N, CA and C atoms as a LAMMPS dump frame, in Angstrom:
ITEM: TIMESTEP
0
ITEM: NUMBER OF ATOMS
375
ITEM: BOX BOUNDS ff ff ff
-5.0000000000000000e+02 5.0000000000000000e+02
-5.0000000000000000e+02 5.0000000000000000e+02
-5.0000000000000000e+02 5.0000000000000000e+02
ITEM: ATOMS id mol type element x y z
1 1 1 N -345.358 -299.805 -190.462
2 1 2 C -345.623 -299.595 -190.869
3 1 3 C -344.858 -298.135 -189.394
4 2 1 N -345.156 -298.714 -188.437
5 2 2 C -345.46 -297.214 -187.004
6 2 3 C -344.713 -296.366 -187.166
7 3 1 N -345.282 -294.696 -187.127
8 3 2 C -345.269 -294.111 -188.04
9 3 3 C -344.131 -293.146 -185.878
10 4 1 N -343.25 -292.382 -186.526
11 4 2 C -342.815 -291.639 -186.03
12 4 3 C -343.348 -290.846 -185.043
13 5 1 N -343.137 -291.173 -183.762
14 5 2 C -343.372 -290.306 -183.228
15 5 3 C -345.576 -289.912 -182.541
16 6 1 N -345.403 -291.543 -183.135
17 6 2 C -347.061 -291.936 -182.915
18 6 3 C -347.299 -291.878 -181.377
19 7 1 N -347.14 -293.16 -181.265
20 7 2 C -346.879 -292.742 -179.419
21 7 3 C -347.154 -291.196 -178.601
22 8 1 N -345.773 -291.066 -178.384
23 8 2 C -345.607 -289.128 -177.884
24 8 3 C -347.574 -288.464 -178.509
25 9 1 N -347.542 -288.242 -179.572
26 9 2 C -348.514 -287.962 -180.475
27 9 3 C -349.942 -288.029 -179.984
28 10 1 N -350.16 -288.943 -179.496
29 10 2 C -351.084 -289.642 -178.602
30 10 3 C -351.632 -289.815 -177.482
31 11 1 N -350.048 -289.674 -176.935
32 11 2 C -350.383 -289 -175.853
33 11 3 C -350.934 -287.772 -175.521
34 12 1 N -350.17 -286.755 -176.695
35 12 2 C -350.544 -285.668 -176.613
36 12 3 C -352.552 -285.115 -176.461
37 13 1 N -352.506 -285.612 -178.158
38 13 2 C -354.216 -286.015 -178.096
39 13 3 C -354.494 -286.22 -177.332
40 14 1 N -354.786 -287.822 -176.439
41 14 2 C -355.563 -287.934 -175.477
42 14 3 C -355.167 -287.339 -173.706
43 15 1 N -354.916 -286.422 -173.738
44 15 2 C -354.804 -285.263 -172.952
45 15 3 C -354.433 -284.019 -173.352
46 16 1 N -355.271 -283.021 -174.284
47 16 2 C -356.111 -282.898 -174.986
48 16 3 C -357.627 -283.039 -174.701
49 17 1 N -358.477 -284.608 -175.259
50 17 2 C -359.164 -285.169 -175.667
51 17 3 C -359.232 -284.77 -173.871
52 18 1 N -359.035 -285.682 -173.155
53 18 2 C -358.857 -285.125 -171.751
54 18 3 C -359.002 -283.885 -171.2
55 19 1 N -359.49 -282.877 -171.595
56 19 2 C -358.975 -281.632 -171.372
57 19 3 C -360.568 -280.922 -172.239
58 20 1 N -361.118 -281.903 -173.208
59 20 2 C -362.571 -281.006 -173.678
60 20 3 C -363.427 -281.403 -173.548
61 21 1 N -363.795 -282.83 -172.87
62 21 2 C -364.074 -283.509 -172.22
63 21 3 C -364.453 -282.513 -170.17
64 22 1 N -363.665 -282.326 -169.733
65 22 2 C -363.585 -281.617 -168.896
66 22 3 C -364.731 -280.344 -168.803
67 23 1 N -364.22 -279.54 -170.006
68 23 2 C -364.083 -278.385 -170.306
69 23 3 C -365.729 -277.628 -170.849
70 24 1 N -365.283 -278.392 -172.141
71 24 2 C -366.555 -278.178 -173.683
72 24 3 C -365.505 -277.472 -174.445
73 25 1 N -366.09 -277.065 -175.049
74 25 2 C -365.36 -276.486 -176.486
75 25 3 C -366.112 -274.643 -176.42
76 26 1 N -366.134 -274.047 -175.031
77 26 2 C -366.443 -272.804 -174.971
78 26 3 C -365.303 -272.015 -174.529
79 27 1 N -364.135 -271.746 -173.523
80 27 2 C -363.42 -271.024 -173.458
81 27 3 C -362.597 -270.47 -174.139
82 28 1 N -361.8 -270.586 -173.372
83 28 2 C -360.064 -269.439 -174.367
84 28 3 C -359.104 -269.854 -175.035
85 29 1 N -358.582 -269.592 -175.791
86 29 2 C -357.43 -270.9 -176.035
87 29 3 C -356.579 -270.648 -175.343
88 30 1 N -356.683 -269.237 -174.48
89 30 2 C -355.499 -269.302 -173.294
90 30 3 C -355.668 -270.3 -171.948
91 31 1 N -356.68 -270.3 -172.136
92 31 2 C -357.368 -271.874 -170.915
93 31 3 C -357.054 -273.033 -171.342
94 32 1 N -356.856 -273.786 -173.102
95 32 2 C -357.075 -274.848 -173.156
96 32 3 C -355.219 -274.453 -173.1
97 33 1 N -354.875 -274.231 -172.429
98 33 2 C -353.136 -273.934 -173.6
99 33 3 C -352.988 -274.491 -171.993
100 34 1 N -353.484 -274.007 -171.268
101 34 2 C -353.016 -273.86 -169.911
102 34 3 C -353.294 -275.441 -169.045
103 35 1 N -355.057 -275.83 -169.113
104 35 2 C -354.893 -276.538 -168.931
105 35 3 C -354.372 -278.358 -169.799
106 36 1 N -354.233 -278.047 -171.22
107 36 2 C -353.254 -278.937 -171.807
108 36 3 C -351.635 -279.265 -171.414
109 37 1 N -351.595 -278.164 -170.619
110 37 2 C -350.132 -278.41 -169.3
111 37 3 C -350.351 -279.047 -169.101
112 38 1 N -351.082 -278.909 -168.461
113 38 2 C -351.373 -280.195 -167.055
114 38 3 C -351.331 -280.515 -166.805
115 39 1 N -351.953 -281.325 -167.89
116 39 2 C -352.239 -282.905 -169.218
117 39 3 C -350.774 -283.275 -169.224
118 40 1 N -350.154 -282.114 -169.686
119 40 2 C -348.521 -282.559 -169.748
120 40 3 C -348.008 -283.565 -169.496
121 41 1 N -347.948 -282.286 -167.824
122 41 2 C -347.032 -282.839 -166.657
123 41 3 C -347.507 -283.53 -166.134
124 42 1 N -349.237 -283.557 -166.2
125 42 2 C -349.245 -285.499 -165.01
126 42 3 C -348.451 -286.256 -166.276
127 43 1 N -349.23 -286.57 -167.391
128 43 2 C -348.218 -287.403 -168.14
129 43 3 C -346.55 -287.296 -168.275
130 44 1 N -345.974 -286.151 -167.402
131 44 2 C -344.821 -287.451 -167.341
132 44 3 C -343.494 -286.499 -168.681
133 45 1 N -344.477 -284.843 -169.74
134 45 2 C -344.055 -285.172 -171.059
135 45 3 C -343.309 -283.858 -170.715
136 46 1 N -342.293 -284.074 -171.086
137 46 2 C -341.697 -282.111 -170.923
138 46 3 C -342.16 -281.175 -172.346
139 47 1 N -342.451 -280.224 -171.799
140 47 2 C -342.824 -279.847 -172.649
141 47 3 C -342.369 -277.512 -172.52
142 48 1 N -341.915 -277.239 -173.416
143 48 2 C -342.405 -275.646 -174.385
144 48 3 C -343.145 -274.935 -173.595
145 49 1 N -343.495 -273.344 -173.404
146 49 2 C -345.047 -272.93 -174.262
147 49 3 C -344.536 -271.484 -174.465
148 50 1 N -344.975 -270.985 -175.144
149 50 2 C -344.534 -270.006 -175.849
150 50 3 C -343.592 -269.865 -176.32
151 51 1 N -343.448 -270.448 -177.175
152 51 2 C -341.615 -270.491 -177.388
153 51 3 C -341.471 -269.984 -179.015
154 52 1 N -340.355 -268.768 -178.787
155 52 2 C -340.187 -268.017 -179.309
156 52 3 C -339.921 -268.827 -180.309
157 53 1 N -339.98 -268.586 -181.817
158 53 2 C -339.193 -268.589 -183.584
159 53 3 C -338.655 -267.754 -184.176
160 54 1 N -337 -267.542 -184.765
161 54 2 C -336.888 -266.58 -185.763
162 54 3 C -336.529 -267.082 -185.956
163 55 1 N -336.075 -266.28 -187.864
164 55 2 C -336.924 -266.485 -189.014
165 55 3 C -335.712 -265.878 -189.586
166 56 1 N -334.384 -267.351 -189.892
167 56 2 C -332.747 -267.178 -190.184
168 56 3 C -332.65 -266.416 -192.368
169 57 1 N -332.534 -265.259 -191.848
170 57 2 C -332.269 -264.64 -192.999
171 57 3 C -331.31 -263.575 -193.476
172 58 1 N -330.403 -264.018 -194.178
173 58 2 C -328.852 -263.67 -194.97
174 58 3 C -328.388 -263.628 -193.397
175 59 1 N -327.752 -265.195 -192.782
176 59 2 C -327.502 -265.494 -191.768
177 59 3 C -327.492 -265.312 -190.348
178 60 1 N -329.047 -264.461 -190.451
179 60 2 C -328.962 -263.358 -189.067
180 60 3 C -330.224 -264.061 -188.689
181 61 1 N -330.469 -264.729 -187.187
182 61 2 C -332.047 -265.033 -186.949
183 61 3 C -332.804 -263.637 -186.515
184 62 1 N -333.678 -263.411 -187.036
185 62 2 C -335.032 -262.326 -186.06
186 62 3 C -335.455 -262.503 -186.506
187 63 1 N -336.264 -261.704 -184.669
188 63 2 C -337.531 -261.663 -184.546
189 63 3 C -338.442 -261.344 -184.425
190 64 1 N -339.239 -261.82 -185.605
191 64 2 C -340.651 -261.222 -185.996
192 64 3 C -341.404 -261.562 -185.421
193 65 1 N -341.54 -262.521 -184.629
194 65 2 C -343.003 -261.981 -183.02
195 65 3 C -344.006 -263.544 -183.539
196 66 1 N -342.776 -264.427 -183.877
197 66 2 C -343.495 -266.161 -183.7
198 66 3 C -343.359 -266.43 -183.045
199 67 1 N -344.433 -267.577 -182.629
200 67 2 C -344.455 -267.572 -180.601
201 67 3 C -345.219 -269.857 -181.36
202 68 1 N -344.172 -270.094 -181.019
203 68 2 C -345.072 -272.269 -180.982
204 68 3 C -346.276 -271.967 -179.831
205 69 1 N -347.203 -272.638 -180.028
206 69 2 C -347.453 -272.313 -178.471
207 69 3 C -346.925 -272.7 -177.663
208 70 1 N -346.49 -274.432 -177.803
209 70 2 C -346.441 -275.83 -177.486
210 70 3 C -345.375 -276.22 -178.238
211 71 1 N -344.242 -277.363 -177.357
212 71 2 C -343.267 -277.805 -178.673
213 71 3 C -342.912 -278.678 -177.154
214 72 1 N -343.581 -280.011 -176.971
215 72 2 C -343.295 -280.923 -176.009
216 72 3 C -342.335 -282.239 -176.592
217 73 1 N -341.679 -282.625 -176.441
218 73 2 C -340.413 -283.54 -175.792
219 73 3 C -339.605 -283.442 -177.571
220 74 1 N -339.202 -281.185 -177.046
221 74 2 C -338.01 -280.883 -178.455
222 74 3 C -338.527 -281.176 -179.184
223 75 1 N -339.925 -281.756 -179.496
224 75 2 C -340.005 -282.412 -181.077
225 75 3 C -341.043 -282.249 -181.865
226 76 1 N -342.78 -282.523 -181.323
227 76 2 C -343.511 -281.645 -181.432
228 76 3 C -344.698 -280.643 -181.244
229 77 1 N -344.472 -279.671 -182.768
230 77 2 C -344.716 -279.116 -182.581
231 77 3 C -347.027 -278.884 -182.334
232 78 1 N -347.204 -277.828 -180.867
233 78 2 C -348.414 -278.015 -180.802
234 78 3 C -349.501 -277.056 -180.738
235 79 1 N -350.32 -276.709 -182.255
236 79 2 C -350.807 -274.921 -182.485
237 79 3 C -352.32 -275.765 -181.735
238 80 1 N -352.996 -273.897 -181.217
239 80 2 C -353.906 -274.026 -179.94
240 80 3 C -354.836 -273.305 -180.376
241 81 1 N -356.066 -273.925 -181.161
242 81 2 C -356.35 -272.22 -182.405
243 81 3 C -358.22 -272.572 -180.735
244 82 1 N -359.072 -272.171 -181.189
245 82 2 C -360.876 -272.176 -180.823
246 82 3 C -361.105 -271.295 -181.855
247 83 1 N -361.727 -272.072 -182.417
248 83 2 C -362.189 -270.902 -183.698
249 83 3 C -362.814 -271.372 -184.505
250 84 1 N -364.142 -271.132 -185.172
251 84 2 C -365.323 -272.334 -185.28
252 84 3 C -365.094 -273.193 -187.207
253 85 1 N -364.2 -272.811 -187.002
254 85 2 C -362.979 -273.927 -188.254
255 85 3 C -361.921 -273.472 -188.623
256 86 1 N -361.642 -274.69 -188.414
257 86 2 C -359.78 -274.212 -189.519
258 86 3 C -359.905 -274.157 -190.443
259 87 1 N -358.471 -273.353 -191.342
260 87 2 C -359.462 -272.255 -192.324
261 87 3 C -357.14 -273.163 -193.049
262 88 1 N -357.29 -273.287 -194.206
263 88 2 C -355.86 -273.261 -194.92
264 88 3 C -354.374 -271.943 -194.319
265 89 1 N -354.843 -271.088 -193.27
266 89 2 C -353.52 -270.173 -193.218
267 89 3 C -353.437 -270.47 -191.57
268 90 1 N -354.417 -271.814 -191.227
269 90 2 C -353.994 -272.061 -190.229
270 90 3 C -352.782 -273.634 -189.85
271 91 1 N -353.5 -274.194 -191.122
272 91 2 C -353.144 -274.998 -191.515
273 91 3 C -350.954 -274.592 -191.805
274 92 1 N -351.214 -273.609 -192.738
275 92 2 C -350.133 -272.775 -194.267
276 92 3 C -348.628 -272.775 -192.588
277 93 1 N -349.602 -272.227 -191.402
278 93 2 C -348.674 -271.626 -189.651
279 93 3 C -348.373 -272.528 -189.366
280 94 1 N -348.837 -274.207 -188.89
281 94 2 C -348.633 -274.948 -188.472
282 94 3 C -346.944 -276.084 -189.419
283 95 1 N -347.677 -275.824 -190.81
284 95 2 C -346.38 -276.043 -191.701
285 95 3 C -345.549 -275.14 -192.084
286 96 1 N -345.385 -273.777 -191.459
287 96 2 C -344.56 -272.907 -191.762
288 96 3 C -343.378 -272.869 -190.195
289 97 1 N -344.024 -273.469 -188.73
290 97 2 C -343.499 -273.012 -188.002
291 97 3 C -342.405 -274.056 -188.056
292 98 1 N -343.257 -275.924 -188.367
293 98 2 C -342.192 -276.651 -189.226
294 98 3 C -340.587 -276.672 -189.965
295 99 1 N -341.04 -275.642 -190.281
296 99 2 C -339.9 -275.249 -191.349
297 99 3 C -338.8 -274.11 -191.058
298 100 1 N -339.32 -273.657 -189.95
299 100 2 C -338.573 -272.439 -189.43
300 100 3 C -337.679 -273.079 -188.49
301 101 1 N -338.048 -274.003 -187.526
302 101 2 C -337.995 -275.302 -186.094
303 101 3 C -337.112 -276.086 -186.227
304 102 1 N -336.837 -276.773 -187.793
305 102 2 C -336.639 -277.796 -188.014
306 102 3 C -337.738 -278.63 -187.695
307 103 1 N -337.955 -278.774 -186.683
308 103 2 C -339.313 -280.104 -186.7
309 103 3 C -340.047 -281.313 -187.435
310 104 1 N -340.791 -282.152 -187.665
311 104 2 C -340.652 -282.807 -188.473
312 104 3 C -342.481 -283.06 -188.099
313 105 1 N -342.961 -282.583 -187.062
314 105 2 C -344.216 -283.115 -186.643
315 105 3 C -345.185 -282.338 -185.913
316 106 1 N -345.531 -281.603 -186.911
317 106 2 C -347.643 -280.899 -185.446
318 106 3 C -348.714 -281.203 -185.197
319 107 1 N -349.556 -280.431 -184.478
320 107 2 C -349.951 -281.053 -184.325
321 107 3 C -351.65 -279.699 -183.807
322 108 1 N -352.716 -279.937 -184.881
323 108 2 C -353.393 -278.582 -185.328
324 108 3 C -354.351 -279.221 -183.949
325 109 1 N -355.395 -278.211 -182.898
326 109 2 C -356.253 -279.283 -181.981
327 109 3 C -357.102 -277.142 -181.834
328 110 1 N -358.99 -277.588 -182.59
329 110 2 C -358.627 -276.785 -182.445
330 110 3 C -359.513 -277.172 -181.534
331 111 1 N -360.282 -277.057 -180.164
332 111 2 C -361.1 -276.401 -178.76
333 111 3 C -362.566 -276.279 -179.278
334 112 1 N -362.839 -275.532 -180.635
335 112 2 C -364.003 -274.892 -180.329
336 112 3 C -365.156 -275.944 -181.565
337 113 1 N -364.923 -276.906 -180.79
338 113 2 C -366.286 -278.397 -181.789
339 113 3 C -366.855 -279.455 -180.218
340 114 1 N -367.42 -279.335 -181.116
341 114 2 C -368.691 -280.547 -180.355
342 114 3 C -367.732 -281.898 -179.799
343 115 1 N -366.997 -282.621 -181.126
344 115 2 C -366.366 -283.212 -180.401
345 115 3 C -364.398 -283.779 -180.849
346 116 1 N -363.615 -283.452 -179.931
347 116 2 C -362.028 -282.538 -180.196
348 116 3 C -361.937 -283.304 -181.762
349 117 1 N -362.124 -284.869 -181.741
350 117 2 C -361.276 -285.838 -182.486
351 117 3 C -361.852 -284.248 -184.039
352 118 1 N -362.732 -284.835 -184.062
353 118 2 C -362.651 -282.967 -185.265
354 118 3 C -362.332 -282.423 -185.531
355 119 1 N -361.615 -281.528 -184.781
356 119 2 C -360.753 -280.56 -184.442
357 119 3 C -359.349 -280.572 -184.84
358 120 1 N -358.874 -282.156 -184.858
359 120 2 C -356.644 -282.154 -184.481
360 120 3 C -357.198 -281.907 -186.149
361 121 1 N -355.522 -281.541 -186.165
362 121 2 C -355.203 -281.654 -187.831
363 121 3 C -353.098 -282.395 -187.802
364 122 1 N -352.548 -283.111 -188.134
365 122 2 C -351.774 -284.218 -187.622
366 122 3 C -351.249 -283.393 -189.715
367 123 1 N -349.455 -282.539 -188.733
368 123 2 C -348.693 -282.654 -189.851
369 123 3 C -347.214 -282.76 -190.152
370 124 1 N -347.037 -284.088 -190.824
371 124 2 C -345.418 -284.398 -191.08
372 124 3 C -345.104 -283.66 -191.796
373 125 1 N -343.597 -282.745 -191.497
374 125 2 C -342.34 -282.68 -192.71
375 125 3 C -341.494 -283.766 -193.701
């Protein structure tokens, strides 16, 4: 059985791999975000950048400063990192974003690896 959103996430991952192949692992997260956005545009995937994520508490949405790096096709959260190792706190961040946003699928991508496929975590809520 195919997973829901499999084609979309495969395309996002393909775009990220394309960016990583072209640039390598040594840039800032913001550069990878900019280039991945260009790649998503070329692939005709609608996306939003730096999407505010309020915390709903006791009937009120509170702006606590959370921002999702990318939301692709209003379905997939993409969190970009450029760190030595993905830590449990990074995965917890993605899971929290999924829970708060009501989205069901997220990708955590660490561009500071020799081969990008080794830096990708896919989570489904």
